[in-house]
C-alpha positions in Angstrom: 157.7 277.8 75.8 160.0 276.4 78.5 157.8 273.3 78.8 158.1 272.4 75.1 160.8 270.3 73.6 163.5 272.1 71.4 161.8 271.3 68.1 158.3 272.4 69.2 159.8 275.6 70.7 161.6 276.4 67.5 158.5 275.9 65.4 156.5 278.1 67.8 159.1 280.8 67.6 159.1 280.7 63.7 155.3 281.0 63.7 155.5 284.0 66.1 158.1 285.7 64.0 156.1 285.1 60.8 153.0 286.6 62.5 155.1 289.7 63.5 156.3 290.1 59.9 152.7 289.8 58.6 151.6 292.5 61.2 154.4 294.8 60.2 153.7 294.5 56.5 149.9 295.1 57.1 150.7 298.1 59.3 152.8 299.7 56.5 150.7 298.8 53.5 147.2 299.4 54.8 145.5 298.5 51.5 144.9 294.7 51.6 145.8 294.4 47.9 149.2 296.0 48.5 150.0 294.1 51.6 148.7 290.9 50.0 151.1 291.4 47.1 154.1 291.9 49.4 153.1 288.8 51.4 152.4 286.7 48.3 155.9 287.3 47.0 157.7 286.8 50.4 159.2 283.3 50.2 160.7 283.2 53.7 161.3 285.4 56.8 164.2 284.5 59.1 165.5 285.9 62.4 168.7 284.1 63.0 172.2 284.4 64.6 174.9 285.1 62.0 178.0 283.1 63.1 180.5 285.1 61.0 182.5 287.6 63.1 181.6 291.2 62.6 184.1 294.0 62.8 183.4 296.3 65.8 180.8 293.9 67.3 181.6 292.0 70.5 182.8 288.4 69.8 180.8 287.0 72.7 177.5 288.5 71.7 175.0 287.1 69.2 174.8 289.1 66.0 171.2 288.7 65.0 170.1 289.3 61.4 166.6 289.6 60.1 166.2 288.4 56.5 163.3 288.6 54.1 163.5 286.4 51.0 161.5 287.7 48.1 161.0 286.3 44.6 159.9 289.5 42.7 162.2 292.4 41.9 159.3 295.0 42.1 158.4 293.8 45.6 162.1 293.8 46.7 162.4 297.4 45.6 159.2 298.3 47.4 160.5 296.7 50.6 163.8 298.4 50.1 162.0 301.8 49.7 160.2 301.2 53.0 163.1 299.5 54.7 163.3 301.9 57.7 159.6 301.8 58.3 159.6 298.0 58.1 162.5 297.7 60.6 160.8 300.0 63.0 157.5 298.1 62.7 159.3 294.7 63.3 161.2 296.1 66.3 157.9 297.6 67.6 156.4 294.1 67.4 159.2 292.8 69.7 161.9 291.5 67.3 165.5 292.4 68.2 168.1 292.3 65.5 171.3 294.1 64.4 170.9 293.9 60.6 168.0 293.8 58.2 168.5 292.1 54.8 166.3 291.8 51.8 167.5 288.9 49.6 166.3 287.4 46.3 164.7 284.0 46.3 166.7 281.5 44.2 166.0 277.9 42.9 163.6 275.9 45.1 163.0 278.8 47.5 160.9 280.5 44.8 158.2 277.9 45.2 157.7 278.6 48.9 154.9 280.9 49.9 154.3 280.8 53.7 152.2 283.9 53.8 149.6 283.0 51.1 146.4 281.9 52.8 145.4 278.5 51.6 
């Protein structure tokens, strides 16, 4: 990745993170219909640095958050019920983060479906 320009490296990292999310979902929901439903309603998966200062967290360290944006309330509740398993699976796949968030999709985000096979 060091040989790539910044934009290409960022796109490659996003693709790798998305693949790790897909693997984590498929390892928890073994049935392809169940994992397919989760992935079909996932509108975005982000691993990013949160710039807002956090109480009790060192100011010079990066506070990394992992966010899953979902457009369906049933799927959000299913993800929330399996939150700890999902965090463990993501960390087992090599992701490092301090906080895990499940957020609802709003407005234009609802039309994005990066995990639906075309």
